[in-house]
N, C-alpha and C positions, 0 to 999 in steps of 0.2 A: 593495499587494503586487506585489512583484517576481516576476518571470517565473522567475527562477533559484529562487526559495525555492519556488514552486509546483511546479515541476519536481522540486526534492529532497523536497517534502511527498509529490507522487506517488511516488517513488521508496520513500520510507519505508513508505508505506502497502501498496504492490505487495510489498515483502518481508514485511509483516506478513501479508498475506493469502495469500502464497505458502506461507508456513510453516504456516498454519492449514490451508488447504487440502490442502496435502501430508501434513501429520498425518491428516486424514479420510481421504485416498485412501490411505495406508499401513495405516490400521487397517480400513479397508472392504476390504481384501486384493485391493485392484484390480480390484474388479468393475466400476468404471467408466472410461472412457478419460480417459487423465491429461490431455488436451487441453482436457477440459471443465472441469477443474479451474483449468486455467491461464487460459482464458478468463473463469472467473467470479473470478479472483482479478484480471483487469486491469479488469473491469468494476466489482468491489468496489473497486477502488482508485481508479477514477476518480471513481465516487458518493463516497466518503468524502473526496477531495481538493475536490470542488465544494462539497459541503457546509461544510468546514473552511473554505474561501476565504470562502463565502456568511455564514457565522457571525462572523466574524473575533474569537473567541476563542483565547487561548493555552493551549496545551496543552503536554504531554511531546513530542509530534510536532513543535512548532515548536523545541524545544530540538535534539533529534535532526537535524533539517533543517538549523539554524542550524550544527552541527559538522561535518556532512558539506559544507556551503557551506565552511568554513574548510579542510577538508582540500583540497578541489577548487580 
């Protein structure tokens, strides 16, 4: 798998987890520091990218990453 594809997969997962944790932060009425959610987003995106690459299964994330690669 190409490095460019791995980077775009990471970006896809980072956007996904940032949106999820952002909604959790919003509905938690800003009880926790937003930097915690940003850190969790980075860790979750790295873990998801690692497991995705490790298992070599095509998913919708691959299609989205391919579309992003074509744009860039």
